[in-house]
N, CA, C and O atoms as CSV, one atom per row, in Angstrom:
chain,resi,resn,atom,element,x,y,z
A,1,MET,N,N,0.826,-1.194,0.000
A,1,MET,CA,C,0.000,0.000,0.000
A,1,MET,C,C,0.870,1.257,0.000
A,1,MET,O,O,0.644,2.174,-0.789
A,2,THR,N,N,1.870,1.294,0.893
A,2,THR,CA,C,2.755,2.455,0.964
A,2,THR,C,C,3.514,2.631,-0.339
A,2,THR,O,O,3.677,3.752,-0.822
A,3,ARG,N,N,3.978,1.529,-0.907
A,3,ARG,CA,C,4.709,1.578,-2.180
A,3,ARG,C,C,3.834,2.158,-3.280
A,3,ARG,O,O,4.283,3.016,-4.041
A,4,ASN,N,N,2.607,1.705,-3.371
A,4,ASN,CA,C,1.698,2.191,-4.413
A,4,ASN,C,C,1.393,3.676,-4.248
A,4,ASN,O,O,1.354,4.413,-5.233
A,5,CYS,N,N,1.179,4.118,-3.023
A,5,CYS,CA,C,0.907,5.543,-2.779
A,5,CYS,C,C,2.132,6.387,-3.103
A,5,CYS,O,O,2.009,7.485,-3.646
A,6,THR,N,N,3.315,5.872,-2.769
A,6,THR,CA,C,4.546,6.591,-3.088
A,6,THR,C,C,4.720,6.705,-4.600
A,6,THR,O,O,5.063,7.772,-5.108
A,7,LEU,N,N,4.488,5.622,-5.309
A,7,LEU,CA,C,4.594,5.651,-6.772
A,7,LEU,C,C,3.580,6.612,-7.388
A,7,LEU,O,O,3.891,7.320,-8.345
A,8,ALA,N,N,2.376,6.633,-6.841
A,8,ALA,CA,C,1.353,7.555,-7.343
A,8,ALA,C,C,1.778,9.003,-7.109
A,8,ALA,O,O,1.569,9.861,-7.967
A,9,THR,N,N,2.368,9.271,-5.958
A,9,THR,CA,C,2.837,10.627,-5.655
A,9,THR,C,C,3.961,11.037,-6.600
A,9,THR,O,O,3.970,12.157,-7.109
A,10,VAL,N,N,4.903,10.136,-6.832
A,10,VAL,CA,C,5.993,10.408,-7.772
A,10,VAL,C,C,5.417,10.651,-9.173
A,10,VAL,O,O,5.883,11.531,-9.898
A,11,GLY,N,N,4.418,9.878,-9.540
A,11,GLY,CA,C,3.753,10.078,-10.830
A,11,GLY,C,C,3.092,11.445,-10.919
A,11,GLY,O,O,3.173,12.106,-11.955
A,12,ASP,N,N,2.443,11.873,-9.852
A,12,ASP,CA,C,1.805,13.196,-9.837
A,12,ASP,C,C,2.839,14.318,-9.958
A,12,ASP,O,O,2.602,15.320,-10.633
A,13,VAL,N,N,3.975,14.142,-9.306
A,13,VAL,CA,C,5.052,15.125,-9.430
A,13,VAL,C,C,5.530,15.175,-10.882
A,13,VAL,O,O,5.754,16.252,-11.434
A,14,GLY,N,N,5.682,14.004,-11.489
A,14,GLY,CA,C,6.094,13.944,-12.892
A,14,GLY,C,C,5.098,14.631,-13.813
A,14,GLY,O,O,5.487,15.348,-14.735
A,15,ILE,N,N,3.828,14.414,-13.564
A,15,ILE,CA,C,2.788,15.062,-14.364
A,15,ILE,C,C,2.864,16.576,-14.194
A,15,ILE,O,O,2.735,17.319,-15.168
A,16,SER,N,N,3.071,17.031,-12.973
A,16,SER,CA,C,3.199,18.473,-12.717
A,16,SER,C,C,4.386,19.060,-13.472
A,16,SER,O,O,4.283,20.138,-14.057
A,17,LEU,N,N,5.501,18.355,-13.459
A,17,LEU,CA,C,6.683,18.838,-14.168
A,17,LEU,C,C,6.467,18.888,-15.675
A,17,LEU,O,O,6.850,19.856,-16.332
A,18,VAL,N,N,5.855,17.849,-16.216
A,18,VAL,CA,C,5.566,17.849,-17.656
A,18,VAL,C,C,4.626,19.000,-17.991
A,18,VAL,O,O,4.815,19.673,-19.004
A,19,SER,N,N,3.627,19.233,-17.166
A,19,SER,CA,C,2.692,20.336,-17.388
A,19,SER,C,C,3.407,21.680,-17.343
A,19,SER,O,O,3.192,22.533,-18.205
A,20,PHE,N,N,4.261,21.867,-16.335
A,20,PHE,CA,C,5.007,23.121,-16.203
A,20,PHE,C,C,5.890,23.351,-17.424
A,20,PHE,O,O,5.876,24.430,-18.015
A,21,TRP,N,N,6.652,22.336,-17.793
A,21,TRP,CA,C,7.596,22.496,-18.900
A,21,TRP,C,C,6.893,22.630,-20.238
A,21,TRP,O,O,7.436,23.248,-21.154
A,22,THR,N,N,5.710,22.072,-20.374
A,22,THR,CA,C,4.929,22.275,-21.600
A,22,THR,C,C,4.559,23.744,-21.746
A,22,THR,O,O,4.722,24.332,-22.815
A,23,VAL,N,N,4.062,24.327,-20.668
A,23,VAL,CA,C,3.715,25.757,-20.705
A,23,VAL,C,C,4.976,26.591,-20.903
A,23,VAL,O,O,4.953,27.569,-21.650
A,24,ALA,N,N,6.067,26.224,-20.253
A,24,ALA,CA,C,7.323,26.970,-20.414
A,24,ALA,C,C,7.800,26.921,-21.858
A,24,ALA,O,O,8.280,27.925,-22.384
A,25,ALA,N,N,7.674,25.775,-22.500
A,25,ALA,CA,C,8.087,25.651,-23.900
A,25,ALA,C,C,7.204,26.500,-24.814
A,25,ALA,O,O,7.702,27.179,-25.712
A,26,ILE,N,N,5.908,26.457,-24.582
A,26,ILE,CA,C,4.983,27.253,-25.392
A,26,ILE,C,C,5.222,28.748,-25.158
A,26,ILE,O,O,5.183,29.545,-26.095
A,27,SER,N,N,5.468,29.116,-23.908
A,27,SER,CA,C,5.679,30.520,-23.541
A,27,SER,C,C,7.107,30.987,-23.827
A,27,SER,O,O,7.397,32.183,-23.804
A,28,LYS,N,N,7.981,30.035,-24.094
A,28,LYS,CA,C,9.407,30.323,-24.295
A,28,LYS,C,C,10.032,30.991,-23.071
A,28,LYS,O,O,10.950,31.802,-23.189
A,29,SER,N,N,9.522,30.636,-21.911
A,29,SER,CA,C,10.059,31.165,-20.660
A,29,SER,C,C,9.598,30.289,-19.501
A,29,SER,O,O,8.432,29.903,-19.414
A,30,ARG,N,N,10.530,29.990,-18.624
A,30,ARG,CA,C,10.114,29.252,-17.429
A,30,ARG,C,C,9.663,30.201,-16.333
A,30,ARG,O,O,9.305,29.765,-15.238
A,31,GLN,N,N,9.680,31.474,-16.616
A,31,GLN,CA,C,9.218,32.489,-15.671
A,31,GLN,C,C,7.721,32.781,-15.817
A,31,GLN,O,O,7.206,33.694,-15.172
A,32,TRP,N,N,7.034,32.028,-16.643
A,32,TRP,CA,C,5.616,32.285,-16.920
A,32,TRP,C,C,4.773,32.287,-15.652
A,32,TRP,O,O,3.736,32.948,-15.594
A,33,VAL,N,N,5.206,31.563,-14.656
A,33,VAL,CA,C,4.415,31.428,-13.437
A,33,VAL,C,C,4.362,32.733,-12.634
A,33,VAL,O,O,3.499,32.886,-11.769
A,34,HIS,N,N,5.269,33.669,-12.908
A,34,HIS,CA,C,5.241,34.958,-12.207
A,34,HIS,C,C,3.980,35.757,-12.543
A,34,HIS,O,O,3.373,36.360,-11.658
A,35,GLN,N,N,3.589,35.761,-13.802
A,35,GLN,CA,C,2.380,36.463,-14.256
A,35,GLN,C,C,1.624,35.559,-15.232
A,35,GLN,O,O,1.561,35.861,-16.424
A,36,PRO,N,N,1.054,34.464,-14.748
A,36,PRO,CA,C,0.409,33.519,-15.666
A,36,PRO,C,C,-0.886,34.086,-16.263
A,36,PRO,O,O,-1.696,34.705,-15.575
A,37,SER,N,N,-1.042,33.852,-17.545
A,37,SER,CA,C,-2.286,34.229,-18.208
A,37,SER,C,C,-3.310,33.107,-18.014
A,37,SER,O,O,-2.969,32.009,-17.573
A,38,ARG,N,N,-4.537,33.394,-18.342
A,38,ARG,CA,C,-5.572,32.344,-18.263
A,38,ARG,C,C,-5.240,31.199,-19.201
A,38,ARG,O,O,-5.486,30.033,-18.891
A,39,ARG,N,N,-4.680,31.544,-20.352
A,39,ARG,CA,C,-4.294,30.521,-21.336
A,39,ARG,C,C,-3.224,29.602,-20.741
A,39,ARG,O,O,-3.313,28.382,-20.874
A,40,GLN,N,N,-2.228,30.175,-20.094
A,40,GLN,CA,C,-1.161,29.368,-19.498
A,40,GLN,C,C,-1.690,28.481,-18.369
A,40,GLN,O,O,-1.310,27.316,-18.257
A,41,ILE,N,N,-2.550,29.031,-17.553
A,41,ILE,CA,C,-3.145,28.233,-16.474
A,41,ILE,C,C,-3.994,27.106,-17.065
A,41,ILE,O,O,-3.981,25.982,-16.563
A,42,SER,N,N,-4.722,27.412,-18.119
A,42,SER,CA,C,-5.550,26.403,-18.773
A,42,SER,C,C,-4.708,25.289,-19.373
A,42,SER,O,O,-5.044,24.113,-19.239
A,43,ILE,N,N,-3.613,25.654,-20.034
A,43,ILE,CA,C,-2.735,24.636,-20.625
A,43,ILE,C,C,-2.094,23.795,-19.528
A,43,ILE,O,O,-2.023,22.571,-19.640
A,44,PHE,N,N,-1.632,24.446,-18.476
A,44,PHE,CA,C,-1.037,23.746,-17.333
A,44,PHE,C,C,-2.016,22.712,-16.778
A,44,PHE,O,O,-1.638,21.574,-16.498
A,45,THR,N,N,-3.263,23.114,-16.624
A,45,THR,CA,C,-4.300,22.227,-16.104
A,45,THR,C,C,-4.654,21.139,-17.118
A,45,THR,O,O,-4.754,19.966,-16.760
A,46,LEU,N,N,-4.842,21.519,-18.366
A,46,LEU,CA,C,-5.253,20.572,-19.403
A,46,LEU,C,C,-4.229,19.471,-19.615
A,46,LEU,O,O,-4.602,18.307,-19.760
A,47,VAL,N,N,-2.959,19.808,-19.635
A,47,VAL,CA,C,-1.917,18.793,-19.808
A,47,VAL,C,C,-2.002,17.773,-18.671
A,47,VAL,O,O,-1.936,16.568,-18.910
A,48,GLY,N,N,-2.148,18.256,-17.440
A,48,GLY,CA,C,-2.278,17.344,-16.302
A,48,GLY,C,C,-3.501,16.457,-16.396
A,48,GLY,O,O,-3.433,15.265,-16.094
A,49,VAL,N,N,-4.615,17.026,-16.811
A,49,VAL,CA,C,-5.857,16.250,-16.953
A,49,VAL,C,C,-5.704,15.186,-18.031
A,49,VAL,O,O,-6.080,14.033,-17.822
A,50,VAL,N,N,-5.159,15.562,-19.178
A,50,VAL,CA,C,-5.013,14.606,-20.289
A,50,VAL,C,C,-4.097,13.450,-19.890
A,50,VAL,O,O,-4.425,12.286,-20.118
A,51,ILE,N,N,-2.949,13.774,-19.293
A,51,ILE,CA,C,-2.035,12.705,-18.864
A,51,ILE,C,C,-2.703,11.809,-17.831
A,51,ILE,O,O,-2.571,10.586,-17.891
A,52,THR,N,N,-3.413,12.400,-16.893
A,52,THR,CA,C,-4.106,11.612,-15.865
A,52,THR,C,C,-5.154,10.701,-16.470
A,52,THR,O,O,-5.234,9.528,-16.106
A,53,VAL,N,N,-5.957,11.215,-17.386
A,53,VAL,CA,C,-6.988,10.395,-18.035
A,53,VAL,C,C,-6.344,9.225,-18.767
A,53,VAL,O,O,-6.808,8.091,-18.647
A,54,VAL,N,N,-5.279,9.485,-19.524
A,54,VAL,CA,C,-4.614,8.412,-20.268
A,54,VAL,C,C,-4.077,7.351,-19.308
A,54,VAL,O,O,-4.313,6.159,-19.507
A,55,PHE,N,N,-3.357,7.778,-18.267
A,55,PHE,CA,C,-2.814,6.816,-17.304
A,55,PHE,C,C,-3.907,6.041,-16.580
A,55,PHE,O,O,-3.793,4.827,-16.405
A,56,GLU,N,N,-4.955,6.724,-16.162
A,56,GLU,CA,C,-6.036,6.045,-15.444
A,56,GLU,C,C,-6.737,5.023,-16.331
A,56,GLU,O,O,-7.033,3.913,-15.890
A,57,VAL,N,N,-7.001,5.395,-17.576
A,57,VAL,CA,C,-7.663,4.464,-18.508
A,57,VAL,C,C,-6.782,3.244,-18.738
A,57,VAL,O,O,-7.264,2.112,-18.697
A,58,LEU,N,N,-5.493,3.467,-18.981
A,58,LEU,CA,C,-4.579,2.343,-19.216
A,58,LEU,C,C,-4.411,1.471,-17.970
A,58,LEU,O,O,-4.448,0.243,-18.056
A,59,ALA,N,N,-4.228,2.110,-16.820
A,59,ALA,CA,C,-3.965,1.363,-15.585
A,59,ALA,C,C,-5.153,0.549,-15.110
A,59,ALA,O,O,-4.986,-0.552,-14.585
A,60,THR,N,N,-6.350,1.081,-15.291
A,60,THR,CA,C,-7.539,0.346,-14.837
A,60,THR,C,C,-8.122,-0.532,-15.946
A,60,THR,O,O,-8.992,-1.367,-15.695
A,61,GLY,N,N,-7.642,-0.338,-17.160
A,61,GLY,CA,C,-8.141,-1.112,-18.296
A,61,GLY,C,C,-7.149,-2.154,-18.752
A,61,GLY,O,O,-6.946,-3.156,-18.066
A,62,PRO,N,N,-6.520,-1.936,-19.909
A,62,PRO,CA,C,-5.678,-2.956,-20.523
A,62,PRO,C,C,-4.490,-3.412,-19.670
A,62,PRO,O,O,-4.125,-4.587,-19.716
A,63,LEU,N,N,-3.887,-2.519,-18.902
A,63,LEU,CA,C,-2.731,-2.909,-18.090
A,63,LEU,C,C,-3.130,-3.601,-16.793
A,63,LEU,O,O,-2.355,-4.385,-16.245
A,64,GLY,N,N,-4.323,-3.321,-16.302
A,64,GLY,CA,C,-4.822,-3.960,-15.089
A,64,GLY,C,C,-3.934,-3.731,-13.863
A,64,GLY,O,O,-3.786,-4.625,-13.029
A,65,VAL,N,N,-3.347,-2.547,-13.750
A,65,VAL,CA,C,-2.448,-2.240,-12.643
A,65,VAL,C,C,-3.217,-2.082,-11.337
A,65,VAL,O,O,-2.745,-2.512,-10.285
A,66,TRP,N,N,-4.385,-1.477,-11.396
A,66,TRP,CA,C,-5.210,-1.338,-10.206
A,66,TRP,C,C,-6.680,-1.269,-10.601
A,66,TRP,O,O,-7.029,-1.154,-11.776
A,67,ALA,N,N,-7.526,-1.342,-9.581
A,67,ALA,CA,C,-8.973,-1.208,-9.765
A,67,ALA,C,C,-9.486,-0.285,-8.678
A,67,ALA,O,O,-8.912,-0.195,-7.592
A,68,TYR,N,N,-10.563,0.390,-8.986
A,68,TYR,CA,C,-11.150,1.304,-8.007
A,68,TYR,C,C,-12.010,0.531,-7.020
A,68,TYR,O,O,-12.574,-0.514,-7.342
A,69,ALA,N,N,-12.094,1.073,-5.807
A,69,ALA,CA,C,-13.000,0.512,-4.807
A,69,ALA,C,C,-14.433,0.798,-5.242
A,69,ALA,O,O,-14.680,1.693,-6.051
A,70,GLU,N,N,-15.344,0.052,-4.715
A,70,GLU,CA,C,-16.769,0.231,-5.025
A,70,GLU,C,C,-17.238,1.651,-4.702
A,70,GLU,O,O,-18.129,2.183,-5.365
A,71,SER,N,N,-16.636,2.254,-3.687
A,71,SER,CA,C,-17.067,3.581,-3.247
A,71,SER,C,C,-16.556,4.721,-4.137
A,71,SER,O,O,-16.988,5.863,-3.978
A,72,MET,N,N,-15.643,4.425,-5.068
A,72,MET,CA,C,-15.101,5.469,-5.953
A,72,MET,C,C,-16.089,5.769,-7.072
A,72,MET,O,O,-16.399,4.892,-7.878
A,73,PRO,N,N,-16.587,7.008,-7.127
A,73,PRO,CA,C,-17.442,7.361,-8.263
A,73,PRO,C,C,-16.581,7.443,-9.531
A,73,PRO,O,O,-15.465,7.962,-9.504
A,74,THR,N,N,-17.112,6.929,-10.621
A,74,THR,CA,C,-16.364,6.916,-11.878
A,74,THR,C,C,-17.180,7.545,-13.003
A,74,THR,O,O,-18.407,7.623,-12.943
A,75,LEU,N,N,-16.458,7.989,-14.028
A,75,LEU,CA,C,-17.117,8.476,-15.241
A,75,LEU,C,C,-17.550,7.270,-16.055
A,75,LEU,O,O,-16.724,6.415,-16.375
A,76,PRO,N,N,-18.809,7.184,-16.392
A,76,PRO,CA,C,-19.310,5.993,-17.074
A,76,PRO,C,C,-18.626,5.698,-18.412
A,76,PRO,O,O,-18.331,4.540,-18.707
A,77,PHE,N,N,-18.371,6.722,-19.217
A,77,PHE,CA,C,-17.854,6.470,-20.564
A,77,PHE,C,C,-16.356,6.181,-20.583
A,77,PHE,O,O,-15.870,5.545,-21.518
A,78,LEU,N,N,-15.613,6.632,-19.573
A,78,LEU,CA,C,-14.175,6.356,-19.513
A,78,LEU,C,C,-13.824,5.345,-18.426
A,78,LEU,O,O,-12.811,4.651,-18.514
A,79,GLY,N,N,-14.669,5.271,-17.405
A,79,GLY,CA,C,-14.406,4.362,-16.303
A,79,GLY,C,C,-13.314,4.833,-15.356
A,79,GLY,O,O,-12.809,4.046,-14.556
A,80,ILE,N,N,-12.942,6.112,-15.436
A,80,ILE,CA,C,-11.905,6.608,-14.528
A,80,ILE,C,C,-12.545,7.250,-13.309
A,80,ILE,O,O,-13.676,7.733,-13.358
A,81,GLY,N,N,-11.794,7.243,-12.214
A,81,GLY,CA,C,-12.298,7.795,-10.964
A,81,GLY,C,C,-12.429,9.307,-11.014
A,81,GLY,O,O,-11.620,9.995,-11.637
A,82,LEU,N,N,-13.449,9.810,-10.356
A,82,LEU,CA,C,-13.665,11.254,-10.304
A,82,LEU,C,C,-12.644,11.963,-9.419
A,82,LEU,O,O,-12.312,13.122,-9.664
A,83,VAL,N,N,-12.148,11.281,-8.401
A,83,VAL,CA,C,-11.188,11.922,-7.492
A,83,VAL,C,C,-9.893,12.294,-8.223
A,83,VAL,O,O,-9.453,13.437,-8.105
A,84,PRO,N,N,-9.263,11.378,-8.974
A,84,PRO,CA,C,-8.052,11.789,-9.697
A,84,PRO,C,C,-8.334,12.888,-10.722
A,84,PRO,O,O,-7.514,13.785,-10.919
A,85,LEU,N,N,-9.467,12.817,-11.357
A,85,LEU,CA,C,-9.822,13.828,-12.351
A,85,LEU,C,C,-10.016,15.191,-11.680
A,85,LEU,O,O,-9.464,16.190,-12.142
A,86,PHE,N,N,-10.788,15.240,-10.605
A,86,PHE,CA,C,-11.018,16.501,-9.902
A,86,PHE,C,C,-9.729,17.042,-9.289
A,86,PHE,O,O,-9.525,18.254,-9.211
A,87,MET,N,N,-8.865,16.126,-8.856
A,87,MET,CA,C,-7.589,16.573,-8.299
A,87,MET,C,C,-6.807,17.368,-9.342
A,87,MET,O,O,-6.218,18.402,-9.028
A,88,TRP,N,N,-6.805,16.883,-10.583
A,88,TRP,CA,C,-6.044,17.576,-11.626
A,88,TRP,C,C,-6.777,18.774,-12.203
A,88,TRP,O,O,-6.182,19.561,-12.939
A,89,LEU,N,N,-8.037,18.927,-11.891
A,89,LEU,CA,C,-8.734,20.165,-12.250
A,89,LEU,C,C,-8.518,21.246,-11.192
A,89,LEU,O,O,-8.530,22.437,-11.499
A,90,LEU,N,N,-8.321,20.824,-9.954
A,90,LEU,CA,C,-8.181,21.749,-8.832
A,90,LEU,C,C,-6.729,22.094,-8.495
A,90,LEU,O,O,-6.414,23.254,-8.229
A,91,MET,N,N,-5.855,21.102,-8.507
A,91,MET,CA,C,-4.489,21.311,-8.032
A,91,MET,C,C,-3.634,22.256,-8.880
A,91,MET,O,O,-2.904,23.061,-8.302
A,92,PRO,N,N,-3.678,22.208,-10.196
A,92,PRO,CA,C,-2.823,23.139,-10.955
A,92,PRO,C,C,-3.098,24.619,-10.660
A,92,PRO,O,O,-2.150,25.363,-10.407
A,93,PRO,N,N,-4.356,25.072,-10.683
A,93,PRO,CA,C,-4.570,26.477,-10.330
A,93,PRO,C,C,-4.142,26.807,-8.898
A,93,PRO,O,O,-3.604,27.885,-8.644
A,94,LEU,N,N,-4.378,25.888,-7.967
A,94,LEU,CA,C,-3.939,26.105,-6.581
A,94,LEU,C,C,-2.416,26.146,-6.484
A,94,LEU,O,O,-1.860,26.964,-5.750
A,95,THR,N,N,-1.755,25.280,-7.211
A,95,THR,CA,C,-0.293,25.253,-7.218
A,95,THR,C,C,0.257,26.575,-7.730
A,95,THR,O,O,1.175,27.143,-7.138
A,96,ILE,N,N,-0.302,27.060,-8.827
A,96,ILE,CA,C,0.147,28.339,-9.381
A,96,ILE,C,C,-0.085,29.457,-8.365
A,96,ILE,O,O,0.778,30.315,-8.176
A,97,TRP,N,N,-1.230,29.448,-7.723
A,97,TRP,CA,C,-1.531,30.484,-6.726
A,97,TRP,C,C,-0.499,30.456,-5.595
A,97,TRP,O,O,0.022,31.500,-5.203
A,98,PHE,N,N,-0.200,29.248,-5.065
A,98,PHE,CA,C,0.771,29.140,-3.981
A,98,PHE,C,C,2.173,29.542,-4.424
A,98,PHE,O,O,2.870,30.254,-3.700
A,99,VAL,N,N,2.591,29.097,-5.599
A,99,VAL,CA,C,3.930,29.433,-6.091
A,99,VAL,C,C,4.042,30.948,-6.310
A,99,VAL,O,O,5.016,31.581,-5.901
A,100,LYS,N,N,3.040,31.500,-6.953
A,100,LYS,CA,C,3.051,32.946,-7.212
A,100,LYS,C,C,3.082,33.735,-5.899
A,100,LYS,O,O,3.770,34.751,-5.795
A,101,ARG,N,N,2.355,33.273,-4.927
A,101,ARG,CA,C,2.319,33.919,-3.611
A,101,ARG,C,C,3.686,33.883,-2.942
A,101,ARG,O,O,4.095,34.848,-2.296
A,102,GLN,N,N,4.387,32.767,-3.100
A,102,GLN,CA,C,5.716,32.635,-2.488
A,102,GLN,C,C,6.776,33.443,-3.216
A,102,GLN,O,O,7.757,33.872,-2.610
A,103,LEU,N,N,6.586,33.653,-4.516
A,103,LEU,CA,C,7.559,34.396,-5.309
A,103,LEU,C,C,7.439,35.900,-5.138
A,103,LEU,O,O,8.400,36.633,-5.369
A,104,CYS,N,N,6.270,36.359,-4.736
A,104,CYS,CA,C,6.063,37.812,-4.618
A,104,CYS,C,C,6.567,38.362,-3.315
A,104,CYS,O,O,6.463,39.565,-3.072
């Protein structure tokens, strides 16, 4: 259990980094987080959501890495859990807010 949670956390960090660097590449600056536009925040969030959806679909489907508990609400057409999806809709904007707050 601890190993799986640790791996999931490392995966989330990786997704965050890929999202950050995607926006940095598009913006041609890694300083974008100082004054992020709505477009940059949207891309940061969207990249995380897309990667999460792909991993969740693969892990719970063809790869069979894990399965959700009965209590996990899922999206009917994709079969992915709502908690991981909502986490990636909420966490990127919060992360930007916290980082920006610390930089100012």
